[in-house]
PDB file as gemmi writes it, atoms N, CA and C in Angstrom:
CRYST1    1.000    1.000    1.000  90.00  90.00  90.00 P 1                      
ATOM      1  N   MET A   1     150.321 116.427  71.899  1.00  0.00           N  
ATOM      2  CA  MET A   1     149.367 116.508  72.984  1.00  0.00           C  
ATOM      3  C   MET A   1     150.058 116.037  74.285  1.00  0.00           C  
ATOM      4  N   PRO A   2     149.864 116.751  75.377  1.00  0.00           N  
ATOM      5  CA  PRO A   2     150.526 116.376  76.617  1.00  0.00           C  
ATOM      6  C   PRO A   2     150.029 115.029  77.175  1.00  0.00           C  
ATOM      7  N   LEU A   3     150.882 114.419  77.965  1.00  0.00           N  
ATOM      8  CA  LEU A   3     150.598 113.087  78.501  1.00  0.00           C  
ATOM      9  C   LEU A   3     149.317 113.058  79.332  1.00  0.00           C  
ATOM     10  N   TYR A   4     149.056 114.070  80.123  1.00  0.00           N  
ATOM     11  CA  TYR A   4     147.887 114.054  80.992  1.00  0.00           C  
ATOM     12  C   TYR A   4     146.585 114.078  80.194  1.00  0.00           C  
ATOM     13  N   ARG A   5     146.614 114.503  78.941  1.00  0.00           N  
ATOM     14  CA  ARG A   5     145.412 114.477  78.109  1.00  0.00           C  
ATOM     15  C   ARG A   5     145.303 113.178  77.314  1.00  0.00           C  
ATOM     16  N   ARG A   6     146.415 112.473  77.135  1.00  0.00           N  
ATOM     17  CA  ARG A   6     146.405 111.218  76.387  1.00  0.00           C  
ATOM     18  C   ARG A   6     145.985 110.022  77.241  1.00  0.00           C  
ATOM     19  N   VAL A   7     146.246 110.078  78.519  1.00  0.00           N  
ATOM     20  CA  VAL A   7     145.961 108.949  79.405  1.00  0.00           C  
ATOM     21  C   VAL A   7     144.498 109.020  79.853  1.00  0.00           C  
ATOM     22  N   PRO A   8     143.768 107.911  79.740  1.00  0.00           N  
ATOM     23  CA  PRO A   8     142.361 107.937  80.175  1.00  0.00           C  
ATOM     24  C   PRO A   8     142.234 108.114  81.682  1.00  0.00           C  
ATOM     25  N   LYS A   9     141.206 108.789  82.059  1.00  0.00           N  
ATOM     26  CA  LYS A   9     140.978 109.049  83.482  1.00  0.00           C  
ATOM     27  C   LYS A   9     140.006 108.016  84.032  1.00  0.00           C  
ATOM     28  N   GLY A  10     140.236 107.622  85.256  1.00  0.00           N  
ATOM     29  CA  GLY A  10     139.346 106.684  85.916  1.00  0.00           C  
ATOM     30  C   GLY A  10     138.679 107.353  87.099  1.00  0.00           C  
ATOM     31  N   GLY A  11     137.598 106.770  87.556  1.00  0.00           N  
ATOM     32  CA  GLY A  11     136.891 107.313  88.705  1.00  0.00           C  
ATOM     33  C   GLY A  11     137.450 106.762  89.997  1.00  0.00           C  
ATOM     34  N   PHE A  12     136.836 107.140  91.078  1.00  0.00           N  
ATOM     35  CA  PHE A  12     137.257 106.704  92.401  1.00  0.00           C  
ATOM     36  C   PHE A  12     136.492 105.446  92.778  1.00  0.00           C  
ATOM     37  N   LYS A  13     137.178 104.433  93.276  1.00  0.00           N  
ATOM     38  CA  LYS A  13     136.558 103.199  93.750  1.00  0.00           C  
ATOM     39  C   LYS A  13     136.909 103.052  95.226  1.00  0.00           C  
ATOM     40  N   ASN A  14     135.915 103.189  96.075  1.00  0.00           N  
ATOM     41  CA  ASN A  14     136.127 103.103  97.516  1.00  0.00           C  
ATOM     42  C   ASN A  14     136.359 101.651  97.914  1.00  0.00           C  
ATOM     43  N   ILE A  15     137.544 101.352  98.442  1.00  0.00           N  
ATOM     44  CA  ILE A  15     137.863  99.979  98.807  1.00  0.00           C  
ATOM     45  C   ILE A  15     137.203  99.562 100.116  1.00  0.00           C  
ATOM     46  N   ASN A  16     136.668 100.509 100.870  1.00  0.00           N  
ATOM     47  CA  ASN A  16     136.020 100.204 102.144  1.00  0.00           C  
ATOM     48  C   ASN A  16     134.506 100.091 102.043  1.00  0.00           C  
ATOM     49  N   ARG A  17     133.951 100.184 100.843  1.00  0.00           N  
ATOM     50  CA  ARG A  17     132.501 100.121 100.651  1.00  0.00           C  
ATOM     51  C   ARG A  17     131.985  98.730 101.009  1.00  0.00           C  
ATOM     52  N   VAL A  18     130.857  98.699 101.689  1.00  0.00           N  
ATOM     53  CA  VAL A  18     130.224  97.439 102.058  1.00  0.00           C  
ATOM     54  C   VAL A  18     128.994  97.256 101.170  1.00  0.00           C  
ATOM     55  N   GLU A  19     128.970  96.179 100.402  1.00  0.00           N  
ATOM     56  CA  GLU A  19     127.848  95.888  99.504  1.00  0.00           C  
ATOM     57  C   GLU A  19     126.855  94.980 100.216  1.00  0.00           C  
ATOM     58  N   TYR A  20     125.584  95.350 100.177  1.00  0.00           N  
ATOM     59  CA  TYR A  20     124.522  94.553 100.763  1.00  0.00           C  
ATOM     60  C   TYR A  20     123.589  94.042  99.675  1.00  0.00           C  
ATOM     61  N   ALA A  21     123.037  92.859  99.906  1.00  0.00           N  
ATOM     62  CA  ALA A  21     121.952  92.362  99.069  1.00  0.00           C  
ATOM     63  C   ALA A  21     120.660  92.821  99.740  1.00  0.00           C  
ATOM     64  N   GLY A  22     119.876  93.628  99.049  1.00  0.00           N  
ATOM     65  CA  GLY A  22     118.667  94.194  99.630  1.00  0.00           C  
ATOM     66  C   GLY A  22     117.465  93.278  99.472  1.00  0.00           C  
ATOM     67  N   ILE A  23     116.712  93.127 100.554  1.00  0.00           N  
ATOM     68  CA  ILE A  23     115.467  92.372 100.536  1.00  0.00           C  
ATOM     69  C   ILE A  23     114.393  93.266 101.136  1.00  0.00           C  
ATOM     70  N   ASN A  24     113.322  93.498 100.384  1.00  0.00           N  
ATOM     71  CA  ASN A  24     112.250  94.365 100.845  1.00  0.00           C  
ATOM     72  C   ASN A  24     111.262  93.587 101.705  1.00  0.00           C  
ATOM     73  N   ILE A  25     110.521  94.325 102.556  1.00  0.00           N  
ATOM     74  CA  ILE A  25     109.602  93.649 103.461  1.00  0.00           C  
ATOM     75  C   ILE A  25     108.401  93.061 102.724  1.00  0.00           C  
ATOM     76  N   ASP A  26     108.095  93.555 101.526  1.00  0.00           N  
ATOM     77  CA  ASP A  26     107.014  92.912 100.770  1.00  0.00           C  
ATOM     78  C   ASP A  26     107.412  91.501 100.351  1.00  0.00           C  
ATOM     79  N   ARG A  27     108.705  91.260 100.171  1.00  0.00           N  
ATOM     80  CA  ARG A  27     109.205  89.916  99.856  1.00  0.00           C  
ATOM     81  C   ARG A  27     109.058  88.998 101.079  1.00  0.00           C  
ATOM     82  N   LEU A  28     109.313  89.545 102.273  1.00  0.00           N  
ATOM     83  CA  LEU A  28     109.114  88.771 103.501  1.00  0.00           C  
ATOM     84  C   LEU A  28     107.645  88.392 103.658  1.00  0.00           C  
ATOM     85  N   GLN A  29     106.753  89.334 103.361  1.00  0.00           N  
ATOM     86  CA  GLN A  29     105.315  89.072 103.458  1.00  0.00           C  
ATOM     87  C   GLN A  29     104.897  87.992 102.470  1.00  0.00           C  
ATOM     88  N   LYS A  30     105.459  88.025 101.273  1.00  0.00           N  
ATOM     89  CA  LYS A  30     105.143  87.022 100.255  1.00  0.00           C  
ATOM     90  C   LYS A  30     105.589  85.629 100.702  1.00  0.00           C  
ATOM     91  N   LEU A  31     106.794  85.521 101.272  1.00  0.00           N  
ATOM     92  CA  LEU A  31     107.264  84.233 101.788  1.00  0.00           C  
ATOM     93  C   LEU A  31     106.406  83.758 102.951  1.00  0.00           C  
ATOM     94  N   TYR A  32     105.964  84.673 103.789  1.00  0.00           N  
ATOM     95  CA  TYR A  32     105.093  84.313 104.902  1.00  0.00           C  
ATOM     96  C   TYR A  32     103.767  83.766 104.392  1.00  0.00           C  
ATOM     97  N   ASP A  33     103.195  84.427 103.384  1.00  0.00           N  
ATOM     98  CA  ASP A  33     101.908  83.999 102.841  1.00  0.00           C  
ATOM     99  C   ASP A  33     102.003  82.665 102.104  1.00  0.00           C  
ATOM    100  N   GLU A  34     103.055  82.491 101.295  1.00  0.00           N  
ATOM    101  CA  GLU A  34     103.161  81.297 100.464  1.00  0.00           C  
ATOM    102  C   GLU A  34     103.684  80.077 101.212  1.00  0.00           C  
ATOM    103  N   LYS A  35     104.685  80.276 102.067  1.00  0.00           N  
ATOM    104  CA  LYS A  35     105.354  79.134 102.704  1.00  0.00           C  
ATOM    105  C   LYS A  35     105.178  79.080 104.207  1.00  0.00           C  
ATOM    106  N   GLY A  36     104.567  80.096 104.793  1.00  0.00           N  
ATOM    107  CA  GLY A  36     104.333  80.098 106.224  1.00  0.00           C  
ATOM    108  C   GLY A  36     105.582  80.326 107.063  1.00  0.00           C  
ATOM    109  N   ILE A  37     106.596  80.950 106.487  1.00  0.00           N  
ATOM    110  CA  ILE A  37     107.843  81.205 107.209  1.00  0.00           C  
ATOM    111  C   ILE A  37     107.665  82.456 108.065  1.00  0.00           C  
ATOM    112  N   ALA A  38     107.899  82.320 109.374  1.00  0.00           N  
ATOM    113  CA  ALA A  38     107.765  83.461 110.273  1.00  0.00           C  
ATOM    114  C   ALA A  38     109.100  83.867 110.884  1.00  0.00           C  
ATOM    115  N   VAL A  39     110.113  83.011 110.796  1.00  0.00           N  
ATOM    116  CA  VAL A  39     111.436  83.312 111.331  1.00  0.00           C  
ATOM    117  C   VAL A  39     112.411  83.347 110.159  1.00  0.00           C  
ATOM    118  N   PHE A  40     112.966  84.531 109.900  1.00  0.00           N  
ATOM    119  CA  PHE A  40     113.870  84.722 108.774  1.00  0.00           C  
ATOM    120  C   PHE A  40     115.287  84.912 109.273  1.00  0.00           C  
ATOM    121  N   ASN A  41     116.218  84.170 108.683  1.00  0.00           N  
ATOM    122  CA  ASN A  41     117.637  84.322 108.963  1.00  0.00           C  
ATOM    123  C   ASN A  41     118.389  84.108 107.649  1.00  0.00           C  
ATOM    124  N   PRO A  42     119.693  84.324 107.619  1.00  0.00           N  
ATOM    125  CA  PRO A  42     120.424  84.190 106.348  1.00  0.00           C  
ATOM    126  C   PRO A  42     120.276  82.821 105.681  1.00  0.00           C  
ATOM    127  N   GLU A  43     120.153  81.754 106.462  1.00  0.00           N  
ATOM    128  CA  GLU A  43     119.985  80.424 105.872  1.00  0.00           C  
ATOM    129  C   GLU A  43     118.661  80.309 105.126  1.00  0.00           C  
ATOM    130  N   ILE A  44     117.600  80.874 105.685  1.00  0.00           N  
ATOM    131  CA  ILE A  44     116.288  80.853 105.034  1.00  0.00           C  
ATOM    132  C   ILE A  44     116.342  81.652 103.734  1.00  0.00           C  
ATOM    133  N   PHE A  45     117.014  82.796 103.753  1.00  0.00           N  
ATOM    134  CA  PHE A  45     117.129  83.601 102.538  1.00  0.00           C  
ATOM    135  C   PHE A  45     117.904  82.852 101.457  1.00  0.00           C  
ATOM    136  N   ARG A  46     118.952  82.122 101.845  1.00  0.00           N  
ATOM    137  CA  ARG A  46     119.724  81.340 100.875  1.00  0.00           C  
ATOM    138  C   ARG A  46     118.898  80.192 100.305  1.00  0.00           C  
ATOM    139  N   GLU A  47     118.161  79.494 101.163  1.00  0.00           N  
ATOM    140  CA  GLU A  47     117.338  78.372 100.704  1.00  0.00           C  
ATOM    141  C   GLU A  47     116.289  78.804  99.697  1.00  0.00           C  
ATOM    142  N   ASN A  48     115.768  80.019  99.847  1.00  0.00           N  
ATOM    143  CA  ASN A  48     114.736  80.524  98.948  1.00  0.00           C  
ATOM    144  C   ASN A  48     115.298  81.297  97.762  1.00  0.00           C  
ATOM    145  N   GLY A  49     116.622  81.325  97.620  1.00  0.00           N  
ATOM    146  CA  GLY A  49     117.252  81.925  96.459  1.00  0.00           C  
ATOM    147  C   GLY A  49     117.281  83.436  96.431  1.00  0.00           C  
ATOM    148  N   LEU A  50     117.153  84.085  97.580  1.00  0.00           N  
ATOM    149  CA  LEU A  50     117.162  85.544  97.609  1.00  0.00           C  
ATOM    150  C   LEU A  50     118.564  86.127  97.686  1.00  0.00           C  
ATOM    151  N   VAL A  51     119.510  85.379  98.252  1.00  0.00           N  
ATOM    152  CA  VAL A  51     120.886  85.851  98.370  1.00  0.00           C  
ATOM    153  C   VAL A  51     121.846  84.715  98.051  1.00  0.00           C  
ATOM    154  N   SER A  52     123.087  85.073  97.798  1.00  0.00           N  
ATOM    155  CA  SER A  52     124.139  84.090  97.577  1.00  0.00           C  
ATOM    156  C   SER A  52     124.804  83.744  98.906  1.00  0.00           C  
ATOM    157  N   LYS A  53     125.761  82.849  98.847  1.00  0.00           N  
ATOM    158  CA  LYS A  53     126.398  82.322 100.052  1.00  0.00           C  
ATOM    159  C   LYS A  53     127.085  83.389 100.895  1.00  0.00           C  
ATOM    160  N   ASN A  54     127.830  84.298 100.281  1.00  0.00           N  
ATOM    161  CA  ASN A  54     128.625  85.264 101.037  1.00  0.00           C  
ATOM    162  C   ASN A  54     128.031  86.671 101.069  1.00  0.00           C  
ATOM    163  N   ASP A  55     126.790  86.821 100.653  1.00  0.00           N  
ATOM    164  CA  ASP A  55     126.170  88.140 100.639  1.00  0.00           C  
ATOM    165  C   ASP A  55     125.830  88.621 102.044  1.00  0.00           C  
ATOM    166  N   LEU A  56     126.003  89.925 102.263  1.00  0.00           N  
ATOM    167  CA  LEU A  56     125.495  90.568 103.462  1.00  0.00           C  
ATOM    168  C   LEU A  56     124.075  91.017 103.163  1.00  0.00           C  
ATOM    169  N   ILE A  57     123.183  90.889 104.127  1.00  0.00           N  
ATOM    170  CA  ILE A  57     121.758  91.111 103.883  1.00  0.00           C  
ATOM    171  C   ILE A  57     121.310  92.402 104.564  1.00  0.00           C  
ATOM    172  N   LYS A  58     120.579  93.222 103.803  1.00  0.00           N  
ATOM    173  CA  LYS A  58     119.968  94.422 104.361  1.00  0.00           C  
ATOM    174  C   LYS A  58     118.476  94.371 104.060  1.00  0.00           C  
ATOM    175  N   ILE A  59     117.664  94.553 105.088  1.00  0.00           N  
ATOM    176  CA  ILE A  59     116.218  94.550 104.934  1.00  0.00           C  
ATOM    177  C   ILE A  59     115.777  95.986 104.653  1.00  0.00           C  
ATOM    178  N   LEU A  60     115.042  96.147 103.555  1.00  0.00           N  
ATOM    179  CA  LEU A  60     114.600  97.468 103.110  1.00  0.00           C  
ATOM    180  C   LEU A  60     113.098  97.626 103.320  1.00  0.00           C  
ATOM    181  N   GLY A  61     112.618  98.855 103.311  1.00  0.00           N  
ATOM    182  CA  GLY A  61     111.252  99.150 103.736  1.00  0.00           C  
ATOM    183  C   GLY A  61     110.181  99.249 102.676  1.00  0.00           C  
ATOM    184  N   ARG A  62     110.410  98.783 101.446  1.00  0.00           N  
ATOM    185  CA  ARG A  62     109.369  98.886 100.419  1.00  0.00           C  
ATOM    186  C   ARG A  62     108.283  97.845 100.678  1.00  0.00           C  
ATOM    187  N   GLY A  63     107.059  98.246 100.533  1.00  0.00           N  
ATOM    188  CA  GLY A  63     105.943  97.326 100.693  1.00  0.00           C  
ATOM    189  C   GLY A  63     105.304  97.439 102.059  1.00  0.00           C  
ATOM    190  N   GLU A  64     104.377  96.515 102.305  1.00  0.00           N  
ATOM    191  CA  GLU A  64     103.650  96.533 103.567  1.00  0.00           C  
ATOM    192  C   GLU A  64     103.741  95.162 104.214  1.00  0.00           C  
ATOM    193  N   LEU A  65     103.922  95.165 105.503  1.00  0.00           N  
ATOM    194  CA  LEU A  65     104.043  93.934 106.265  1.00  0.00           C  
ATOM    195  C   LEU A  65     102.827  93.814 107.165  1.00  0.00           C  
ATOM    196  N   THR A  66     102.140  92.679 107.102  1.00  0.00           N  
ATOM    197  CA  THR A  66     100.964  92.468 107.947  1.00  0.00           C  
ATOM    198  C   THR A  66     101.171  91.336 108.943  1.00  0.00           C  
ATOM    199  N   ALA A  67     102.283  90.620 108.849  1.00  0.00           N  
ATOM    200  CA  ALA A  67     102.531  89.464 109.706  1.00  0.00           C  
ATOM    201  C   ALA A  67     103.541  89.805 110.795  1.00  0.00           C  
ATOM    202  N   LYS A  68     103.464  89.046 111.881  1.00  0.00           N  
ATOM    203  CA  LYS A  68     104.442  89.170 112.956  1.00  0.00           C  
ATOM    204  C   LYS A  68     105.590  88.221 112.628  1.00  0.00           C  
ATOM    205  N   VAL A  69     106.761  88.783 112.330  1.00  0.00           N  
ATOM    206  CA  VAL A  69     107.904  87.968 111.908  1.00  0.00           C  
ATOM    207  C   VAL A  69     109.137  88.315 112.737  1.00  0.00           C  
ATOM    208  N   GLU A  70     110.061  87.371 112.798  1.00  0.00           N  
ATOM    209  CA  GLU A  70     111.359  87.580 113.412  1.00  0.00           C  
ATOM    210  C   GLU A  70     112.400  87.552 112.303  1.00  0.00           C  
ATOM    211  N   VAL A  71     113.164  88.630 112.173  1.00  0.00           N  
ATOM    212  CA  VAL A  71     114.130  88.750 111.089  1.00  0.00           C  
ATOM    213  C   VAL A  71     115.518  88.969 111.675  1.00  0.00           C  
ATOM    214  N   THR A  72     116.482  88.183 111.186  1.00  0.00           N  
ATOM    215  CA  THR A  72     117.881  88.351 111.554  1.00  0.00           C  
ATOM    216  C   THR A  72     118.645  88.686 110.284  1.00  0.00           C  
ATOM    217  N   ALA A  73     119.305  89.855 110.249  1.00  0.00           N  
ATOM    218  CA  ALA A  73     120.033  90.294 109.068  1.00  0.00           C  
ATOM    219  C   ALA A  73     121.218  91.146 109.498  1.00  0.00           C  
ATOM    220  N   HIS A  74     122.037  91.507 108.521  1.00  0.00           N  
ATOM    221  CA  HIS A  74     123.231  92.302 108.805  1.00  0.00           C  
ATOM    222  C   HIS A  74     122.919  93.789 108.980  1.00  0.00           C  
ATOM    223  N   ALA A  75     121.849  94.270 108.335  1.00  0.00           N  
ATOM    224  CA  ALA A  75     121.487  95.685 108.448  1.00  0.00           C  
ATOM    225  C   ALA A  75     119.999  95.859 108.156  1.00  0.00           C  
ATOM    226  N   PHE A  76     119.430  96.945 108.671  1.00  0.00           N  
ATOM    227  CA  PHE A  76     118.021  97.268 108.464  1.00  0.00           C  
ATOM    228  C   PHE A  76     117.911  98.743 108.126  1.00  0.00           C  
ATOM    229  N   SER A  77     116.988  99.082 107.234  1.00  0.00           N  
ATOM    230  CA  SER A  77     116.669 100.493 107.050  1.00  0.00           C  
ATOM    231  C   SER A  77     115.724 100.892 108.181  1.00  0.00           C  
ATOM    232  N   GLU A  78     115.626 102.171 108.457  1.00  0.00           N  
ATOM    233  CA  GLU A  78     114.766 102.646 109.538  1.00  0.00           C  
ATOM    234  C   GLU A  78     113.309 102.266 109.306  1.00  0.00           C  
ATOM    235  N   THR A  79     112.832 102.446 108.066  1.00  0.00           N  
ATOM    236  CA  THR A  79     111.430 102.146 107.785  1.00  0.00           C  
ATOM    237  C   THR A  79     111.133 100.659 107.921  1.00  0.00           C  
ATOM    238  N   ALA A  80     112.076  99.810 107.522  1.00  0.00           N  
ATOM    239  CA  ALA A  80     111.874  98.367 107.640  1.00  0.00           C  
ATOM    240  C   ALA A  80     111.857  97.953 109.111  1.00  0.00           C  
ATOM    241  N   LYS A  81     112.782  98.465 109.887  1.00  0.00           N  
ATOM    242  CA  LYS A  81     112.839  98.121 111.305  1.00  0.00           C  
ATOM    243  C   LYS A  81     111.572  98.570 112.023  1.00  0.00           C  
ATOM    244  N   ASN A  82     111.102  99.772 111.710  1.00  0.00           N  
ATOM    245  CA  ASN A  82     109.874 100.281 112.325  1.00  0.00           C  
ATOM    246  C   ASN A  82     108.671  99.440 111.911  1.00  0.00           C  
ATOM    247  N   ALA A  83     108.603  99.043 110.646  1.00  0.00           N  
ATOM    248  CA  ALA A  83     107.471  98.252 110.161  1.00  0.00           C  
ATOM    249  C   ALA A  83     107.432  96.883 110.834  1.00  0.00           C  
ATOM    250  N   ILE A  84     108.586  96.263 111.012  1.00  0.00           N  
ATOM    251  CA  ILE A  84     108.650  94.946 111.657  1.00  0.00           C  
ATOM    252  C   ILE A  84     108.255  95.051 113.126  1.00  0.00           C  
ATOM    253  N   GLU A  85     108.785  96.050 113.814  1.00  0.00           N  
ATOM    254  CA  GLU A  85     108.507  96.194 115.242  1.00  0.00           C  
ATOM    255  C   GLU A  85     107.098  96.698 115.520  1.00  0.00           C  
ATOM    256  N   ASP A  86     106.501  97.446 114.588  1.00  0.00           N  
ATOM    257  CA  ASP A  86     105.120  97.906 114.774  1.00  0.00           C  
ATOM    258  C   ASP A  86     104.125  96.748 114.767  1.00  0.00           C  
ATOM    259  N   LYS A  87     104.442  95.696 114.034  1.00  0.00           N  
ATOM    260  CA  LYS A  87     103.574  94.522 113.974  1.00  0.00           C  
ATOM    261  C   LYS A  87     103.870  93.522 115.078  1.00  0.00           C  
ATOM    262  N   GLY A  88     104.768  93.852 115.981  1.00  0.00           N  
ATOM    263  CA  GLY A  88     105.097  92.976 117.102  1.00  0.00           C  
ATOM    264  C   GLY A  88     106.237  92.012 116.806  1.00  0.00           C  
ATOM    265  N   GLY A  89     106.898  92.191 115.685  1.00  0.00           N  
ATOM    266  CA  GLY A  89     108.007  91.319 115.316  1.00  0.00           C  
ATOM    267  C   GLY A  89     109.317  91.761 115.940  1.00  0.00           C  
ATOM    268  N   VAL A  90     110.363  91.006 115.627  1.00  0.00           N  
ATOM    269  CA  VAL A  90     111.688  91.287 116.173  1.00  0.00           C  
ATOM    270  C   VAL A  90     112.668  91.456 115.024  1.00  0.00           C  
ATOM    271  N   ALA A  91     113.438  92.546 115.033  1.00  0.00           N  
ATOM    272  CA  ALA A  91     114.478  92.801 114.043  1.00  0.00           C  
ATOM    273  C   ALA A  91     115.826  92.724 114.747  1.00  0.00           C  
ATOM    274  N   THR A  92     116.569  91.650 114.470  1.00  0.00           N  
ATOM    275  CA  THR A  92     117.847  91.416 115.131  1.00  0.00           C  
ATOM    276  C   THR A  92     118.979  91.638 114.154  1.00  0.00           C  
ATOM    277  N   LYS A  93     119.945  92.459 114.548  1.00  0.00           N  
ATOM    278  CA  LYS A  93     121.105  92.736 113.712  1.00  0.00           C  
ATOM    279  C   LYS A  93     122.230  91.774 114.072  1.00  0.00           C  
ATOM    280  N   ILE A  94     122.847  91.190 113.047  1.00  0.00           N  
ATOM    281  CA  ILE A  94     123.945  90.248 113.268  1.00  0.00           C  
ATOM    282  C   ILE A  94     125.212  91.024 113.586  1.00  0.00           C  
TER     283      ILE A  94                                                      
END                                                                             
């Protein structure tokens, strides 16, 4: 059997890929309701156990937001940014 058929094939691994820890806006609403947190930043997410120390944070649009909140994160989805700003909140990208 030829060498190219004996050697296992591997897939492509993009070395430039940026991995984000996703947090949905329903999670922000839950923290607002339970703990009264209205200003979210990476330190608040770490204190509440949502991300690790070196994670990049992306806010995602699942769920419904009813509170006016200020969120600081590394990235936002369009639906999440629109939902935050529609309620009068601020979405700040780091």
